[in-house]
C-alpha positions as CSV (number, residue, x, y, z in Angstrom):
1,X,0.0,0.0,0.0
2,X,1.2,3.5,-0.7
3,X,2.5,5.5,2.3
4,X,-0.2,7.8,3.6
5,X,0.9,11.4,4.0
6,X,-0.1,13.0,7.3
7,X,-1.4,16.6,7.6
8,X,1.9,17.5,9.3
9,X,4.0,16.2,6.4
10,X,5.5,18.7,4.0
11,X,4.6,18.6,0.4
12,X,7.2,17.2,-1.9
13,X,5.3,16.3,-5.0
14,X,6.4,17.7,-8.3
15,X,2.9,18.9,-9.1
16,X,2.7,20.9,-5.9
17,X,6.1,22.5,-6.6
18,X,5.0,23.3,-10.2
19,X,1.7,24.9,-8.9
20,X,3.7,26.9,-6.3
21,X,6.1,28.1,-9.0
22,X,3.3,29.1,-11.4
23,X,1.4,30.9,-8.7
24,X,4.5,32.8,-7.6
25,X,5.3,33.7,-11.2
26,X,1.8,34.9,-12.0
27,X,1.7,37.0,-8.9
28,X,5.2,38.4,-9.5
29,X,4.4,39.4,-13.0
30,X,1.3,41.2,-12.0
31,X,3.0,42.9,-9.0
32,X,5.9,44.0,-11.2
33,X,3.4,45.5,-13.7
34,X,1.6,47.4,-11.0
35,X,4.8,48.4,-9.2
36,X,6.5,49.8,-12.3
37,X,3.5,51.7,-13.6
38,X,3.5,55.5,-13.1
39,X,1.3,56.2,-10.0
40,X,0.0,59.4,-11.5
41,X,-1.5,57.4,-14.4
42,X,-3.4,55.0,-12.2
43,X,-6.9,54.0,-13.2
44,X,-9.9,53.9,-11.0
45,X,-9.8,51.3,-8.2
46,X,-12.9,49.7,-9.6
47,X,-11.0,49.1,-12.9
48,X,-7.9,47.8,-11.1
49,X,-9.8,45.7,-8.5
50,X,-9.9,42.4,-10.6
51,X,-6.2,42.8,-11.4
52,X,-5.2,43.4,-7.8
53,X,-7.4,40.5,-6.5
54,X,-5.8,38.2,-9.0
55,X,-2.3,39.2,-8.1
56,X,-3.0,38.8,-4.4
57,X,-4.9,35.6,-4.9
58,X,-2.1,33.9,-6.8
59,X,0.4,35.3,-4.3
60,X,-1.5,33.8,-1.4
61,X,-1.6,30.4,-3.1
62,X,2.1,30.5,-3.8
63,X,2.9,31.7,-0.3
64,X,0.8,28.9,1.3
65,X,2.5,26.2,-0.8
66,X,5.9,27.7,-0.1
67,X,5.3,27.5,3.6
68,X,4.0,24.0,3.3
69,X,7.1,23.0,1.3
70,X,9.3,24.6,3.9
71,X,7.6,23.4,7.0
72,X,4.4,21.3,6.8
73,X,0.8,21.4,5.6
74,X,-0.3,21.8,9.1
75,X,1.9,24.8,9.7
76,X,0.7,26.5,6.5
77,X,-2.9,26.0,7.5
78,X,-2.2,27.3,11.0
79,X,-0.4,30.4,9.7
80,X,-3.2,31.1,7.2
81,X,-5.9,30.7,9.9
82,X,-4.1,33.0,12.3
83,X,-3.4,35.7,9.7
84,X,-7.0,35.8,8.4
85,X,-8.5,35.8,11.9
86,X,-6.1,38.3,13.5
87,X,-5.9,40.7,10.6
88,X,-9.6,40.7,10.0
89,X,-10.4,41.5,13.6
90,X,-7.8,44.3,13.8
91,X,-8.9,45.8,10.5
92,X,-12.6,45.8,11.4
93,X,-11.8,47.6,14.7
94,X,-10.4,50.6,12.8
95,X,-12.9,50.5,9.9
96,X,-16.0,50.1,12.1
97,X,-15.2,52.0,15.3
98,X,-12.3,54.2,14.3
99,X,-10.2,52.8,17.1
100,X,-7.9,49.9,17.6
101,X,-4.3,48.8,17.3
102,X,-3.6,51.0,14.2
103,X,-4.0,54.3,16.0
104,X,-7.1,55.7,14.4
105,X,-9.9,55.3,11.9
106,X,-9.5,54.9,8.2
107,X,-11.4,53.7,5.1
108,X,-10.4,51.7,2.0
109,X,-11.2,52.9,-1.5
110,X,-14.5,51.9,-3.1
111,X,-14.6,49.4,-6.0
112,X,-13.1,46.4,-4.3
113,X,-15.2,43.3,-3.3
114,X,-15.8,43.3,0.4
115,X,-15.2,40.4,2.7
116,X,-16.7,41.6,5.9
117,X,-18.2,45.0,6.4
118,X,-16.0,47.6,4.7
119,X,-12.9,45.3,4.5
120,X,-11.8,44.4,1.0
121,X,-11.3,40.7,0.3
122,X,-7.6,41.2,-0.7
123,X,-6.5,42.8,2.5
124,X,-6.5,39.7,4.8
125,X,-4.8,37.7,2.0
126,X,-2.2,40.4,1.7
127,X,-1.6,40.2,5.4
128,X,-1.0,36.4,4.9
129,X,1.5,37.0,2.1
130,X,3.4,39.5,4.1
131,X,3.3,37.4,7.2
132,X,4.8,34.4,5.3
133,X,7.9,36.4,4.4
134,X,9.6,36.5,7.8
135,X,8.8,32.9,8.4
136,X,10.6,32.0,5.2
137,X,13.4,34.5,5.5
138,X,14.2,33.5,9.1
139,X,13.5,29.8,8.4
140,X,16.3,28.1,10.4
141,X,15.6,30.5,13.4
142,X,11.9,29.7,13.4
143,X,12.1,26.0,12.5
144,X,9.8,24.1,14.9
145,X,12.4,21.2,15.1
146,X,14.6,23.4,17.3
147,X,11.9,23.9,19.9
148,X,13.0,22.8,23.4
149,X,11.1,19.9,25.0
150,X,9.7,20.2,28.5
151,X,7.9,22.9,30.4
152,X,5.7,25.6,28.8
153,X,8.0,28.3,30.2
154,X,10.9,26.9,28.2
155,X,8.7,26.8,25.1
156,X,7.6,30.4,25.6
157,X,11.3,31.5,26.1
158,X,12.1,29.9,22.7
159,X,9.0,31.3,20.9
160,X,9.0,34.9,22.2
161,X,12.3,36.2,20.8
162,X,11.5,34.6,17.4
163,X,8.0,36.1,17.4
164,X,9.5,39.5,18.2
165,X,12.0,39.1,15.3
166,X,9.3,38.1,12.8
167,X,6.9,40.9,14.0
168,X,9.7,43.5,13.6
169,X,10.4,42.4,10.0
170,X,6.7,42.5,9.2
171,X,6.5,46.1,10.6
172,X,9.4,47.2,8.5
173,X,7.4,46.2,5.4
174,X,4.8,48.8,6.3
175,X,7.4,51.6,6.2
176,X,7.2,51.1,2.4
177,X,3.6,50.2,2.1
178,X,2.0,53.1,4.0
179,X,3.3,56.1,2.0
180,X,2.1,54.7,-1.4
181,X,-1.2,53.4,0.0
182,X,-2.1,56.8,1.3
183,X,-0.9,58.7,-1.7
184,X,-2.8,56.5,-4.2
185,X,-6.0,56.7,-2.1
186,X,-6.0,52.9,-1.6
187,X,-6.9,53.9,2.0
188,X,-7.4,57.2,3.7
189,X,-6.9,58.0,7.4
190,X,-9.6,60.1,9.0
191,X,-7.0,62.1,10.8
192,X,-3.8,63.1,9.0
193,X,-0.7,61.6,10.6
194,X,3.0,62.5,10.6
195,X,4.3,59.5,8.7
196,X,3.2,60.3,5.1
197,X,-0.3,60.9,6.4
198,X,-0.4,57.8,8.7
199,X,-0.2,58.0,12.5
200,X,3.0,56.7,14.0
201,X,1.0,54.4,16.2
202,X,0.0,52.5,13.1
203,X,3.5,51.0,13.1
204,X,2.9,49.9,16.7
205,X,-0.3,48.3,15.5
206,X,1.5,46.3,12.8
207,X,3.9,45.0,15.4
208,X,1.1,44.0,17.7
209,X,-0.8,42.2,14.9
210,X,2.5,40.5,14.1
211,X,3.0,39.3,17.6
212,X,-0.6,38.0,17.8
213,X,0.1,36.0,14.6
214,X,3.6,34.7,15.2
215,X,3.6,33.9,18.9
216,X,0.6,31.4,18.7
217,X,2.1,30.1,15.4
218,X,5.4,29.3,16.9
219,X,3.9,27.9,20.1
220,X,1.4,25.7,18.2
221,X,3.6,24.6,15.3
222,X,5.1,21.1,15.4
223,X,8.1,19.4,13.9
224,X,7.4,17.7,10.6
225,X,6.7,14.0,10.6
226,X,9.3,13.5,7.8
227,X,12.6,15.2,7.2
228,X,12.3,18.9,6.1
229,X,13.1,19.5,2.5
230,X,13.9,23.0,1.4
231,X,11.9,24.2,-1.5
232,X,13.9,24.3,-4.8
233,X,16.2,27.2,-5.0
234,X,14.2,28.5,-8.0
235,X,11.0,28.8,-6.0
236,X,12.9,30.6,-3.2
237,X,14.5,32.9,-5.8
238,X,11.2,33.8,-7.4
239,X,9.6,34.7,-4.0
240,X,12.7,36.6,-2.8
241,X,13.0,38.4,-6.1
242,X,9.4,39.5,-6.1
243,X,9.8,41.1,-2.6
244,X,13.0,42.7,-3.8
245,X,11.4,44.3,-6.9
246,X,8.5,45.5,-4.8
247,X,10.7,47.2,-2.2
248,X,12.9,48.8,-4.9
249,X,9.8,50.1,-6.7
250,X,8.4,51.4,-3.4
251,X,11.7,53.2,-2.7
252,X,11.8,54.8,-6.2
253,X,8.1,55.8,-6.1
254,X,8.5,57.4,-2.6
255,X,11.5,59.3,-3.8
256,X,9.6,60.5,-6.9
257,X,6.5,61.5,-5.0
258,X,7.9,62.9,-1.8
259,X,11.5,63.5,-2.6
260,X,12.5,61.3,0.4
261,X,14.4,58.2,1.1
262,X,13.2,58.0,4.7
263,X,11.5,54.6,4.4
264,X,14.6,53.1,2.9
265,X,16.9,54.6,5.6
266,X,14.6,53.4,8.3
267,X,14.3,49.9,6.9
268,X,17.8,49.3,5.5
269,X,19.5,47.9,8.6
270,X,16.7,45.3,9.1
271,X,16.5,44.4,5.5
272,X,20.3,44.0,5.2
273,X,20.5,41.9,8.3
274,X,17.7,39.6,7.2
275,X,19.2,39.3,3.7
276,X,22.6,38.4,5.1
277,X,21.0,35.8,7.4
278,X,18.9,34.4,4.6
279,X,21.9,34.0,2.3
280,X,24.2,32.7,5.1
281,X,21.9,30.2,6.7
282,X,18.5,29.6,4.9
283,X,20.2,28.7,1.5
284,X,22.6,26.3,3.3
285,X,20.9,23.0,3.4
286,X,23.4,21.7,5.9
287,X,22.2,24.3,8.5
288,X,18.6,23.4,8.3
289,X,17.4,22.2,11.7
290,X,15.5,19.2,10.7
291,X,15.4,15.8,12.3
292,X,17.5,13.3,10.5
293,X,16.0,9.9,9.7
294,X,17.5,6.8,8.4
């Protein structure tokens, strides 16, 4: 009888890898087209909504499969569920009551299909895509196979610094997202803030949301039932290249629109540190902390 694959086992089928690669490529192509287009020539959000939904949808599929390939199906489902639940709750607080972790009320542009209330469908999925990045970039650090056995206090002492690191990287992404989102009218804050129109407390909110996602994720994730297999280098390169193009485009647009490199200067130390760590450890298969089997 063929060996049954448990929910905790990582995908290693060629078809899954192919689907992951196609999803990442489709999302990357769409994102590059959006990122390299002049912002002053943007169409209405109603016209762009199907395009953006498709880019985010394919990106979410590719990110899910990449996490499953890197960790396990169970961990990918756990991260997806936490991202959708936490981000939706946090967003609805600001959209509905004008208060919450992001420091004020705001509204998204019209023209997008809504998931719940005034929350566009693509927003929780975008949270998921962004939340996958630190887990993948800091893969050896966050690998559940390195968790210490024993008392919950030991487990918490292992998970907490790793959750802090992932939440910090997630927050750094918003340094580039916020200026362009406000400028293009994708969302508008009810009260003008000091960071390109956004309140500074919004960055605190991103960090809090990150902690609410990563700490339960790291505490509840489990080592894979079979040896970890790093996704093919090509898949990792596509995902990393897409993030790189997005950040470069965001930096250039921010410079063009505001005459400022502030987001780059604020994020550069973190992005450099993460990049060095990724190249030094995550691409080295010998450093992957996975259980060896005969």
